[in-house]
C-alpha positions in Angstrom: 0.0 0.0 0.0 1.3 3.5 -0.9 0.6 5.8 2.0 -0.2 9.5 1.3 2.6 11.8 1.9 2.5 15.5 1.2 2.8 18.0 -1.8 4.5 20.8 -3.3 4.5 22.3 -6.8 6.4 24.0 -9.5 8.1 27.0 -11.1 7.6 28.5 -14.5 10.5 28.7 -16.9 10.8 30.6 -20.2 8.7 29.7 -23.2 5.6 28.9 -21.2 2.4 28.0 -22.9 -0.7 26.8 -21.1 -4.1 25.3 -22.0 -7.3 27.1 -22.8 -10.4 25.9 -21.0 -13.5 27.4 -19.6 -14.7 25.8 -16.3 -17.4 26.4 -13.7 -21.1 25.4 -14.1 -23.0 27.6 -16.5 -25.7 28.5 -14.0 -23.2 29.9 -11.5 -23.5 33.6 -12.4 -25.7 34.7 -9.5 -23.7 32.7 -7.0 -20.2 33.9 -8.1 -20.7 37.1 -10.1 -18.4 35.7 -12.8 -19.7 37.7 -15.7 -18.8 35.3 -18.5 -21.2 32.8 -17.0 -24.1 35.2 -17.6 -23.2 35.0 -21.3 -23.1 31.2 -21.3 -26.5 31.2 -19.6 -27.9 33.4 -22.3 -26.4 31.1 -25.0 -28.0 28.0 -23.5 -31.4 29.8 -23.0 -31.4 30.9 -26.7 -31.0 34.7 -26.0 -27.8 34.6 -28.1 -28.9 32.3 -30.9 -25.9 32.9 -33.1 -23.5 31.5 -30.5 -22.7 27.8 -30.4 -24.1 25.9 -27.4 -21.7 23.8 -25.2 -21.5 20.1 -25.7 -23.7 17.8 -23.7 -21.0 17.0 -21.1 -20.6 20.7 -20.3 -24.2 21.4 -19.5 -24.3 20.3 -15.8 -25.9 22.6 -13.2 -24.2 23.5 -10.0 -26.6 21.2 -8.2 -25.5 18.3 -10.4 -21.9 18.4 -9.3 -21.0 16.3 -6.2 -17.9 14.8 -4.5 -17.6 11.1 -5.2 -15.7 9.8 -2.2 -17.4 11.4 0.8 -18.9 9.3 3.6 -18.2 5.6 4.3 -16.6 5.0 0.9 -14.2 7.8 1.3 -13.3 6.8 4.8 -12.0 3.5 3.5 -9.6 5.2 1.1 -6.8 6.4 3.4 -4.0 5.5 1.0 -3.4 4.8 -2.7 -4.4 1.1 -3.1 -2.2 -1.5 -4.7 -2.6 -1.9 -8.4 -5.3 -4.3 -9.5 -3.5 -7.0 -11.6 -5.7 -7.2 -14.7 -6.3 -3.5 -14.8 -2.6 -2.8 -14.4 -1.7 -5.1 -17.3 -4.1 -3.4 -19.7 -3.0 0.1 -18.7 0.7 -0.6 -19.0 0.1 -2.2 -22.4 -1.0 1.2 -23.7 2.5 2.4 -23.5 4.1 -0.4 -25.5 6.2 1.1 -28.3 5.7 4.7 -27.0 8.4 7.1 -25.8 9.5 6.2 -22.3 8.8 9.8 -21.1 5.1 9.2 -20.4 3.8 8.6 -16.8 0.3 7.9 -15.7 -2.0 7.1 -12.7 -5.6 6.1 -13.2 -8.3 5.2 -10.6 -11.7 3.8 -11.4 -14.2 5.0 -8.7 -17.4 3.9 -10.4 -20.1 3.4 -7.7 -21.2 -0.2 -7.2 -17.9 -1.9 -8.0 -14.5 -2.1 -6.3 -12.1 0.8 -6.7 -9.4 -0.1 -9.2 -5.9 1.5 -9.5 -3.2 1.2 -12.1 0.0 3.2 -12.7 2.9 3.6 -15.1 6.1 5.3 -13.9 3.9 7.1 -11.3 6.8 8.5 -9.3 8.7 10.1 -12.2 9.1 13.8 -11.8 8.0 16.4 -14.3 7.7 20.2 -14.5 3.9 20.4 -13.8 3.4 23.6 -15.7 -0.1 25.1 -15.4 -1.4 22.1 -13.4 0.4 23.9 -10.5 -2.4 26.5 -10.5 -4.4 23.9 -8.6 -2.1 24.4 -5.7 -2.7 28.2 -5.8 -6.5 27.8 -5.6 -6.0 25.3 -2.7 -3.8 27.8 -0.8 -6.3 30.5 -1.6 -9.2 28.6 -0.1 -7.1 27.5 2.8 -6.3 31.1 3.8 -9.9 32.2 3.2 -11.1 29.5 5.6 -8.9 31.0 8.3 -10.7 34.4 7.9 -14.2 32.9 8.0 -13.8 29.5 9.7 -17.5 29.1 10.5 -19.1 30.4 7.3 -18.5 29.3 3.8 -21.2 31.7 2.7 -19.1 34.6 4.0 -16.1 33.3 2.1 -18.1 33.3 -1.1 -19.5 36.7 -0.4 -15.9 38.1 -0.1 -14.9 36.4 -3.4 -17.9 37.8 -5.1 -17.7 41.4 -3.7 -14.0 42.1 -3.2 -12.3 43.6 -6.3 -8.5 43.9 -6.8 -6.3 45.4 -9.4 -3.9 43.4 -11.5 -0.9 45.7 -11.0 2.6 44.7 -12.2 2.0 41.3 -10.6 0.0 40.2 -13.7 2.6 41.2 -16.2 2.9 39.6 -18.6 1.0 36.8 -20.2 -0.2 36.3 -23.8 -3.4 34.5 -22.8 -6.4 36.6 -23.2 -9.3 36.8 -20.7 -12.9 37.6 -21.4 -14.4 41.1 -20.7 -18.1 40.7 -20.8 -20.8 43.3 -20.2 -24.1 41.7 -19.1 -26.0 44.9 -20.0 -24.7 45.3 -23.6 -24.0 41.6 -24.1 -20.7 42.5 -25.6 -17.7 40.2 -25.2 -14.1 41.3 -25.7 -11.1 39.1 -25.2 -7.7 40.7 -24.6 -4.6 40.3 -22.5 -4.6 41.7 -18.9 -3.3 45.2 -18.3 -2.0 46.6 -15.0 -5.1 48.7 -14.6 -7.6 45.9 -14.9 -9.8 45.1 -11.9 -11.7 41.9 -11.3 -13.4 40.3 -8.3 -11.6 37.5 -6.5 -14.0 35.0 -8.0 -13.2 36.3 -11.5 -9.5 36.2 -11.0 -9.8 32.5 -9.9 -11.8 31.8 -13.0 -9.3 33.5 -15.2 -6.6 31.4 -13.6 -8.3 28.1 -14.2 -10.5 28.7 -17.2 -8.0 30.3 -19.7 -5.0 29.4 -17.5 -4.0 33.1 -17.4 -0.6 33.4 -15.7 -1.2 36.9 -14.5 -4.4 35.8 -12.8 -2.5 33.0 -11.1 0.0 35.5 -9.7 -2.8 37.8 -8.5 -4.6 34.9 -6.8 -1.4 33.8 -5.1 -0.7 37.4 -4.1 -4.1 37.7 -2.4 -3.6 34.5 -0.6 -0.3 35.8 0.8 -2.1 39.0 1.9 -4.8 36.9 3.6 -2.0 35.1 5.6 -0.3 38.4 6.5 -3.4 40.4 7.5 -5.8 37.7 8.6 -9.2 39.0 9.6 -8.2 42.5 8.5 -7.8 41.3 4.9 -11.4 42.1 3.8 -10.8 45.8 4.6 -7.3 45.9 3.2 -6.5 48.8 0.8 -4.1 48.8 -2.1 -1.9 51.3 -0.4 -1.7 49.2 2.7 -0.8 46.2 0.6 1.9 48.2 -1.2 3.5 49.2 2.1 3.6 45.6 3.2 5.4 44.6 0.0 7.8 47.5 0.4 8.6 47.0 4.1 8.8 43.2 4.3 12.2 41.5 3.5 12.0 39.5 0.3 13.3 36.4 2.0 10.4 36.5 4.4 7.9 37.1 1.6 9.3 34.0 -0.2 9.0 31.9 2.9 5.4 32.9 3.4 4.4 32.5 -0.2 5.8 29.0 -0.5 4.1 28.1 2.8 0.8 29.4 1.6 0.7 27.1 -1.5 2.6 24.1 -0.3 1.6 23.6 3.4 -2.0 22.7 2.5 -0.7 20.1 0.2 1.5 18.7 2.9 -1.6 18.3 5.0 -2.9 16.0 2.3 0.1 13.7 2.9 1.8 14.5 -0.5 5.5 14.7 -0.3 7.7 17.5 -1.6 9.1 15.1 -4.2 5.6 14.2 -5.4 4.4 17.8 -5.9 6.0 21.2 -5.2 5.4 24.8 -6.3 8.4 27.1 -6.1 7.9 30.2 -8.3 5.3 32.7 -9.3 3.8 32.5 -12.8 4.8 36.0 -14.1 8.1 37.9 -14.1 6.2 40.9 -12.6 5.3 38.9 -9.5 8.8 37.7 -9.2 10.1 41.2 -8.7 8.0 41.4 -5.5 8.5 37.8 -4.3 11.4 35.7 -5.6 10.9 32.0 -6.1 13.0 29.3 -4.4 13.5 25.6 -4.8 12.0 25.0 -8.2 8.9 23.0 -8.9 8.1 19.4 -9.6 5.1 17.0 -9.9 4.4 13.4 -10.3 1.3 11.5 -11.4 1.2 9.9 -7.9 1.1 13.3 -6.2 -1.7 14.6 -8.6 -3.7 11.4 -8.0 -3.5 11.9 -4.3 -4.8 15.4 -4.6 -7.8 14.3 -6.7 -8.6 11.5 -4.2 -8.5 13.9 -1.3 -10.6 16.5 -3.1 -13.3 13.8 -3.9 -13.2 12.9 -0.2 -13.8 16.5 0.8 -10.5 16.8 2.5 -9.0 19.7 0.5 -9.4 22.4 3.2 -12.9 21.2 4.0 -15.8 19.6 2.2 -17.4 22.9 0.8 -14.0 24.2 -0.4 -13.3 20.8 -2.1 -16.6 21.0 -3.9 -16.1 24.6 -5.0 -12.6 23.8 -6.3 -14.1 21.0 -8.3 -16.8 23.3 -9.7 -14.0 25.7 -10.8 -12.3 22.8 -12.6 -15.5 21.8 -14.5 -15.2 22.4 -18.2 -17.9 24.3 -19.9 -16.2 25.3 -23.1 -13.5 24.1 -25.6 -11.8 20.9 -24.6 -8.2 20.2 -25.5 -5.6 17.5 -25.2 -6.8 14.6 -23.0 -10.2 16.1 -22.6 -10.8 16.5 -26.3 -11.2 12.8 -26.9 -14.5 12.2 -28.8 -15.4 9.4 -26.3 -15.7 12.1 -23.6 -18.2 14.3 -25.4 -21.1 13.4 -23.2 -19.1 13.1 -20.0 -18.6 15.8 -17.4 -14.9 16.5 -17.2 -13.1 18.3 -14.4 -9.8 19.2 -16.0 -6.6 21.1 -15.9 -3.9 20.9 -18.5 -0.5 22.4 -18.5 2.6 22.6 -20.7 6.0 24.1 -20.8 8.6 23.9 -23.5 12.1 25.3 -24.0 14.2 25.3 -27.1 17.9 25.8 -27.9 19.6 26.2 -31.3 20.1 22.9 -33.1 21.1 22.2 -36.7 18.2 21.0 -38.7 15.6 21.8 -36.0 13.2 24.7 -35.9 11.5 25.5 -32.5 7.7 25.3 -32.5 4.9 25.5 -30.0 4.9 22.4 -27.7 7.9 21.0 -29.6 10.8 22.0 -27.4 14.1 20.2 -27.8 15.4 20.9 -24.2 12.1 20.5 -22.3 8.7 19.7 -23.7 6.3 19.0 -20.8 2.7 18.3 -21.3 0.4 17.3 -18.4 -3.3 16.5 -18.0 -5.4 16.0 -14.8 -8.9 14.8 -15.4 -11.9 13.5 -13.4 -14.4 11.9 -15.9 -18.0 11.3 -15.0 -20.3 9.6 -17.6 -24.1 9.7 -17.6 -24.2 5.9 -17.1 -22.4 6.3 -13.7 -18.9 5.5 -14.8 -16.4 7.6 -12.9 -12.6 7.7 -12.9 -9.6 9.9 -12.4 -6.4 10.3 -14.5 -3.1 12.0 -14.1 -1.0 11.9 -17.3 2.4 13.6 -17.6 4.9 13.6 -20.5 8.1 15.1 -21.7 8.6 14.0 -25.3 11.1 16.3 -27.1 10.4 17.9 -30.4 6.8 16.6 -30.6 3.4 18.0 -29.7 2.0 15.3 -27.4 -1.5 16.7 -27.4 -2.7 14.1 -29.9 -1.1 11.3 -27.9 -3.0 12.5 -24.8 -6.2 12.5 -26.7 -5.6 9.0 -28.1 -4.6 7.6 -24.7 -7.9 9.1 -23.3 -9.9 7.1 -25.8 -8.0 3.9 -25.1 -8.4 4.3 -21.3 -12.1 4.9 -21.9 -12.4 1.4 -23.5 -10.5 -0.2 -20.7 -12.6 1.4 -18.0 -15.9 0.5 -19.7 -14.8 -3.0 -20.5 
């Protein structure tokens, strides 16, 4: 039996490119104030008839999303189980003839049958890329719980009502974010500017939906401020925050920042070698808080997180459910999640990639085709209408090749094994 250890996450190198998703249930606008959800609601209702409706698997309501391993079933999962022999043989066979730089964990948690686990090189370490933003949202919710330990509703109200400015922290990232006006019904997508202001809920959504690096740095920044100011955070002004950054030694800020995102993962019994986050997502943020220690991730560490989230143990049960909602895909699916076999399934997903190139005769650098590093990672919880449910963590580092198609193909093959 592999007992849970603790986590940590990752740092961002040069040449970073991340996935484009659009999570959170469509009917969540009134609860969250995330304005793009109002547009999605109007598309589904037919008020914007020229816009394409989401696929079937992206149409769940907030009330349709649940944690799968709470109660008695979750109480019995206190560690990663041993691999199930037949399941393991079928999963390992998927990688015959493929590049060795693929690693995977998969757990079938379909109700009414025994939990099955299989793995392939599950302790191999990779740069987790944008998957590391899951650690930021975890740290964010952990600090929020300290401010309002007895009321999740107050935590949501703060996320919905408190607006903060991007500042230099969000500089720079090429990923656009949606600017939608519910009154005019106009949508504009552009990169974030220093002067842009969003609510905490919207920054979280930008971080996870379009994987905006600037939004990730802002969310991490706000979690550090929650740690520093505690119950005074809801009234904190921008001037007070700027004084804090100015007057606090950078070494102390680094220590606090790493504690904020890594300690909650340690509480989940995920080790530093299994998952670690070490650096902010933008150069602008790095001028305020330097990184330290680098970042790493493993399929085993990512699987441990998904199990604990489904058990309701990430901060608390309501926080676990809200994080899962934020990971729910309601728009374009890519890489692993783009497999046709998943069209009707609800998918809770985060993908990340990072590539780096150097001059090489006869080689031309391209997106997701790095010849030094070429990481591509997918984390997915898949829930089919027929009740089939399973979780996957897939990581790869195949040089000079965009592995997105391989991820998609593997998803289809894993589907066949699970349903078989």
